[in-house]
C-alpha positions as CSV (number, residue, x, y, z in Angstrom):
1,M,347.5,112.9,-101.4
2,T,350.9,113.2,-99.7
3,T,351.6,112.0,-96.2
4,A,352.3,115.5,-95.0
5,F,349.0,116.8,-96.3
6,R,347.1,113.9,-94.7
7,R,348.6,114.6,-91.3
8,L,347.9,118.3,-91.7
9,L,344.3,117.3,-92.5
10,V,344.1,115.2,-89.3
11,V,345.3,118.2,-87.2
12,T,342.7,120.4,-88.9
13,L,339.9,118.0,-88.2
14,L,340.9,117.8,-84.6
15,F,341.2,121.5,-84.0
16,G,339.2,122.5,-81.0
17,L,338.8,118.8,-79.9
18,D,338.3,118.9,-76.1
19,L,340.6,116.3,-74.6
20,P,340.8,117.1,-70.9
21,A,341.5,113.5,-70.1
22,A,344.5,113.1,-72.4
23,A,347.6,111.6,-71.0
24,A,349.9,114.1,-69.3
25,G,352.2,115.8,-71.7
26,E,350.6,114.4,-74.8
27,T,348.9,116.5,-77.5
28,P,345.9,115.2,-79.4
29,Q,348.1,114.7,-82.4
30,Q,350.5,112.5,-80.4
31,V,347.6,110.4,-79.1
32,I,346.4,109.9,-82.6
33,A,349.8,109.1,-84.0
34,A,350.4,106.4,-81.3
35,A,347.0,104.8,-82.0
36,A,347.4,105.0,-85.8
37,R,350.7,103.0,-85.6
38,K,348.6,100.1,-84.3
39,V,346.1,100.1,-87.2
40,V,346.9,98.3,-90.4
41,K,345.6,98.4,-94.0
42,I,344.4,95.0,-95.2
43,Y,344.1,93.9,-98.9
44,G,342.5,90.7,-100.2
45,A,339.7,89.4,-102.3
46,G,337.2,91.8,-103.8
47,G,337.3,94.6,-106.4
48,L,333.7,94.4,-107.5
49,R,331.1,97.0,-106.7
50,G,329.9,96.4,-103.2
51,L,332.7,94.0,-102.6
52,E,335.7,96.1,-101.8
53,G,339.0,94.4,-101.7
54,Y,340.3,96.3,-98.7
55,Q,339.6,96.9,-95.0
56,S,341.3,97.7,-91.7
57,G,342.8,95.8,-88.8
58,I,344.1,96.2,-85.3
59,I,347.5,94.9,-84.1
60,V,346.7,93.1,-80.8
61,T,350.1,91.5,-80.0
62,P,353.7,92.7,-80.6
63,D,354.4,89.4,-82.4
64,G,352.0,90.2,-85.3
65,K,348.5,89.1,-84.3
66,I,345.9,91.3,-86.1
67,A,342.2,91.4,-85.3
68,T,339.8,92.4,-88.1
69,A,336.3,91.9,-89.3
70,A,335.4,88.6,-90.9
71,S,334.4,89.5,-94.5
72,T,334.8,88.5,-98.1
73,V,338.1,90.4,-98.2
74,L,339.7,87.5,-96.3
75,D,338.4,84.9,-98.9
76,S,341.8,84.9,-100.6
77,D,345.0,82.9,-100.5
78,E,346.9,86.1,-100.5
79,I,346.0,88.6,-97.7
80,D,348.4,91.6,-97.4
81,C,348.8,93.8,-94.4
82,V,350.4,97.2,-94.7
83,L,351.7,98.8,-91.5
84,D,351.7,102.5,-90.6
85,D,355.3,102.8,-91.7
86,G,354.6,101.2,-95.1
87,R,356.0,97.8,-94.5
88,R,354.0,95.1,-96.3
89,F,353.5,91.5,-94.9
90,R,351.7,88.5,-96.2
91,A,349.1,87.4,-93.5
92,R,347.7,84.0,-92.7
93,L,344.2,83.5,-91.3
94,V,344.4,82.1,-87.8
95,G,340.6,81.6,-87.4
96,V,337.2,83.2,-87.5
97,D,334.5,83.8,-84.8
98,P,331.3,83.8,-86.9
99,R,329.1,84.9,-84.1
100,R,331.1,88.2,-83.5
101,E,332.0,88.4,-87.2
102,L,335.6,88.6,-86.0
103,A,338.8,87.2,-87.7
104,L,342.3,86.9,-86.4
105,L,345.3,87.2,-88.7
106,A,349.0,86.6,-88.1
107,I,352.1,88.1,-89.8
108,D,355.8,87.3,-89.3
109,A,356.9,90.4,-87.3
110,E,358.2,91.2,-83.9
111,G,358.2,94.2,-81.6
112,L,355.2,95.9,-83.2
113,P,353.2,98.6,-81.4
114,A,350.0,96.9,-80.3
115,F,346.8,97.5,-78.5
116,A,346.1,95.1,-75.6
117,P,342.3,94.2,-75.7
118,A,341.1,93.3,-72.3
119,A,337.7,92.8,-70.5
120,A,337.7,96.3,-69.2
121,E,334.7,98.4,-68.1
122,R,332.7,99.6,-71.1
123,A,332.7,103.3,-72.0
124,A,329.5,105.2,-71.1
125,A,327.2,107.1,-73.5
126,G,328.7,110.6,-74.1
127,T,332.3,109.4,-74.2
128,R,334.3,111.3,-76.8
129,V,336.0,108.9,-79.2
130,L,338.2,108.7,-82.2
131,A,337.7,106.2,-85.0
132,L,340.8,105.2,-87.0
133,S,340.5,103.2,-90.2
134,N,341.3,103.1,-93.9
135,L,337.9,104.3,-95.0
136,F,337.3,104.2,-98.7
137,G,340.9,102.9,-99.1
138,V,342.3,106.4,-99.4
139,A,345.6,105.6,-97.5
140,V,348.2,103.6,-99.3
141,G,351.8,102.7,-98.4
142,D,353.0,104.7,-95.4
143,E,350.1,107.1,-95.5
144,R,348.4,107.2,-92.2
145,V,344.9,105.9,-91.8
146,S,342.0,108.4,-91.5
147,V,340.7,109.7,-88.2
148,Q,337.1,110.6,-87.3
149,R,336.0,112.1,-84.0
150,G,332.6,111.5,-82.4
151,V,330.7,110.5,-79.3
152,V,329.3,107.2,-78.1
153,S,325.5,107.7,-78.4
154,A,324.5,104.5,-76.7
155,V,325.5,101.1,-75.7
156,V,322.7,98.7,-76.8
157,P,322.3,95.1,-78.1
158,L,322.7,95.0,-81.8
159,A,319.6,92.7,-82.0
160,A,317.5,95.6,-80.7
161,R,318.5,97.7,-83.6
162,R,315.7,97.5,-86.2
163,G,316.8,96.0,-89.4
164,A,319.8,94.2,-87.9
165,A,318.1,90.9,-87.4
166,D,320.4,89.2,-90.0
167,A,323.5,90.0,-88.1
168,P,324.7,86.9,-86.1
169,Y,326.0,89.0,-83.2
170,R,323.4,89.6,-80.6
171,G,325.4,91.3,-77.9
172,A,326.0,95.0,-77.0
173,V,327.7,97.5,-79.3
174,Y,328.7,101.1,-79.1
175,V,326.4,103.2,-81.3
176,L,328.3,106.2,-82.6
177,D,327.1,109.6,-83.7
178,C,329.4,109.9,-86.7
179,T,329.6,108.0,-90.0
180,T,332.3,105.5,-89.2
181,N,331.2,102.3,-90.9
182,N,332.2,103.1,-94.4
183,P,333.7,100.8,-97.1
184,G,337.2,99.9,-95.8
185,S,336.4,100.9,-92.2
186,A,335.6,97.4,-90.9
187,G,338.2,96.2,-88.5
188,G,339.3,99.7,-87.6
189,A,340.0,101.0,-84.0
190,L,337.7,103.0,-81.7
191,V,339.8,104.7,-79.0
192,D,339.2,107.2,-76.3
193,A,340.9,110.5,-75.6
194,R,343.9,108.8,-74.1
195,G,344.3,106.5,-77.0
196,R,343.0,103.5,-75.2
197,L,341.2,100.9,-77.3
198,L,337.4,100.8,-76.8
199,G,336.4,98.6,-79.6
200,M,336.6,97.5,-83.2
201,L,334.6,99.1,-86.0
202,G,332.0,96.7,-87.5
203,K,331.0,96.0,-91.0
204,E,328.5,98.0,-93.0
205,L,324.9,97.1,-91.9
206,R,321.9,98.8,-93.3
207,S,318.5,98.8,-91.9
208,T,316.2,96.8,-94.1
209,A,313.2,98.7,-92.6
210,S,314.4,102.3,-93.0
211,G,317.5,102.2,-95.1
212,I,319.5,103.9,-92.4
213,W,323.2,102.9,-92.1
214,L,324.3,101.7,-88.7
215,N,327.5,103.1,-87.2
216,Y,328.7,100.9,-84.4
217,A,331.8,99.2,-82.8
218,L,332.3,95.8,-81.1
219,P,333.4,96.5,-77.4
220,T,336.9,95.6,-76.4
221,D,335.8,92.9,-73.9
222,E,334.0,91.0,-76.7
223,L,337.0,91.6,-79.0
224,A,339.3,90.1,-76.4
225,R,337.1,87.1,-75.7
226,G,336.7,86.4,-79.5
227,C,340.5,86.6,-80.1
228,A,341.1,84.2,-77.1
229,E,338.5,81.7,-78.3
230,I,339.9,81.7,-81.9
231,E,343.4,81.0,-80.6
232,A,342.2,78.3,-78.2
233,G,340.0,76.7,-80.9
234,T,336.9,77.0,-78.7
235,V,334.8,79.3,-80.9
236,A,331.1,78.7,-80.5
237,R,328.9,78.6,-83.6
238,P,326.0,81.1,-83.8
239,A,322.9,79.7,-82.1
240,A,320.1,78.9,-84.5
241,V,317.3,81.4,-84.3
242,E,313.8,79.9,-84.4
243,V,311.5,81.9,-86.6
244,R,307.8,81.4,-86.3
245,P,305.9,81.8,-89.6
246,F,303.6,84.8,-89.7
247,D,300.1,84.3,-91.1
248,P,299.5,86.8,-94.0
249,R,295.8,86.7,-93.2
250,R,296.6,89.0,-90.2
251,L,297.4,91.6,-92.8
252,G,294.3,90.8,-94.8
253,I,296.0,88.6,-97.4
254,V,294.6,85.2,-98.2
255,L,297.1,83.3,-100.4
256,V,296.3,80.3,-102.6
257,P,296.4,76.9,-100.7
258,D,299.9,75.5,-100.2
259,L,299.4,72.3,-102.3
260,L,302.9,72.0,-103.9
261,D,306.4,71.8,-102.6
262,S,306.9,75.4,-103.6
263,T,303.5,77.0,-104.2
264,P,303.8,80.5,-105.7
265,A,302.5,83.2,-103.5
266,Y,299.4,84.3,-105.5
267,V,296.7,86.3,-103.7
268,E,293.5,84.4,-103.7
269,S,291.4,87.0,-101.9
270,L,291.5,89.9,-99.5
271,V,289.9,90.6,-96.1
272,P,287.7,93.7,-96.5
273,D,288.9,96.9,-94.7
274,S,292.3,95.2,-93.9
275,P,295.8,96.7,-94.3
276,A,296.2,94.8,-97.6
277,A,292.9,95.9,-99.0
278,R,293.5,99.6,-98.0
279,A,297.0,99.4,-99.6
280,G,295.6,98.4,-103.0
281,L,296.6,94.8,-103.2
282,V,294.3,92.9,-105.6
283,R,293.3,89.3,-106.3
284,D,295.8,87.3,-108.5
285,D,298.8,89.5,-107.5
286,L,301.9,87.4,-107.3
287,V,304.0,88.3,-104.2
288,I,307.7,88.2,-105.2
289,A,309.5,90.1,-102.5
290,V,309.0,91.2,-98.8
291,N,311.0,94.2,-97.8
292,G,313.4,93.7,-100.7
293,R,313.9,90.0,-100.0
294,A,312.9,87.5,-102.7
295,V,310.1,85.1,-101.7
296,P,309.8,82.3,-104.3
297,S,306.9,80.6,-102.5
298,R,304.0,81.0,-100.1
299,A,306.1,79.4,-97.3
300,A,308.9,81.9,-98.0
301,V,306.4,84.8,-97.6
302,E,305.2,83.4,-94.2
303,R,308.8,82.8,-93.1
304,T,310.1,86.3,-94.1
305,L,307.2,88.0,-92.5
306,G,308.0,86.1,-89.3
307,E,311.6,87.4,-89.3
308,L,310.3,91.0,-89.1
309,A,309.8,92.6,-85.7
310,A,306.4,93.8,-84.6
311,G,306.0,97.4,-85.8
312,D,308.4,96.9,-88.7
313,P,307.0,98.3,-92.0
314,V,305.8,95.6,-94.4
315,R,306.5,96.4,-98.1
316,L,305.6,93.9,-100.8
317,A,306.6,93.7,-104.4
318,V,304.0,92.0,-106.5
319,V,303.6,91.2,-110.2
320,R,300.4,92.6,-111.6
321,D,299.6,92.5,-115.3
322,G,303.2,91.9,-116.2
323,A,304.5,94.8,-114.2
324,V,306.1,95.0,-110.7
325,V,304.1,97.0,-108.3
326,D,305.2,98.1,-104.8
327,V,302.7,97.9,-102.0
328,D,303.1,99.4,-98.5
329,L,301.0,97.6,-95.9
330,G,302.1,99.6,-92.9
331,P,303.5,98.1,-89.6
332,R,303.6,94.4,-88.9
333,P,301.1,93.5,-86.1
334,Q,302.3,92.2,-82.7
335,D,302.7,88.5,-82.4
336,K,299.7,86.8,-80.8
337,E,300.2,85.7,-77.3
338,T,300.1,81.9,-76.7
339,R,298.8,80.4,-73.5
């Protein structure tokens, strides 16, 4: 795909885009071009299925600081950054903020076009946005990164998103109405109609409950704080989340007594007319997975059930007569109140 064709494609995708708030005298194409010059293509470790060796980054200082998503792509001694004009630089990892899943890179360059992340007021739901990233790694060399247009659907805590409990970040994110979080998109830029940076595209997260992909971006104020903490060496580690084990008997499952260090999760009996009994679970079934997560012991079953939110669907995989059987128990009950 030639550079000229890609830029024509961008113009075509943006035809009819309503940009009443664009800077005076600037066309949508000029706004996009200015923003795209501040987005880089990053190459590092990967290359296996599900472990892409590429992603995106945002230039945040003229002297070559680049913000991106902390991922396996950066698990390499050789991290390459390719600028919009095709120049290639070897990058070094300055540091990582594990709570925000943010990384800061540095390249030896001066006078680069750069965004200036700041603790600005967050965009409201309904704001028209543009997402710039090297999704699917389609841009190489001096080819411009891809552009998607959409709308901010909501600004909500990521922890409130069902199925995102494993994500270490618990703060607010922009939830977007377009499919932005694709392979290679992590670390890309989310900008408004004026080309102002609103946030950084996050990594791919999939709901373990529904299988729905989440499309979101880390707001600029969090991005700015994360970069500052990395440079200052004051990054806080993610707080440990206390998980209370969930008693399977509340679903009607009585497991064998926990007598060993790692007692297998065999079903000893079932409570009559319980969710487990109605779902078809039977005595001597061996529970091996809860919602797709392996559970090698009875304690692991209780712990994994405890990590689910009330109302999340509970799906078990059990071994029965030498075959694996899937059992849907319906929603997880509310936690019992303690006094």
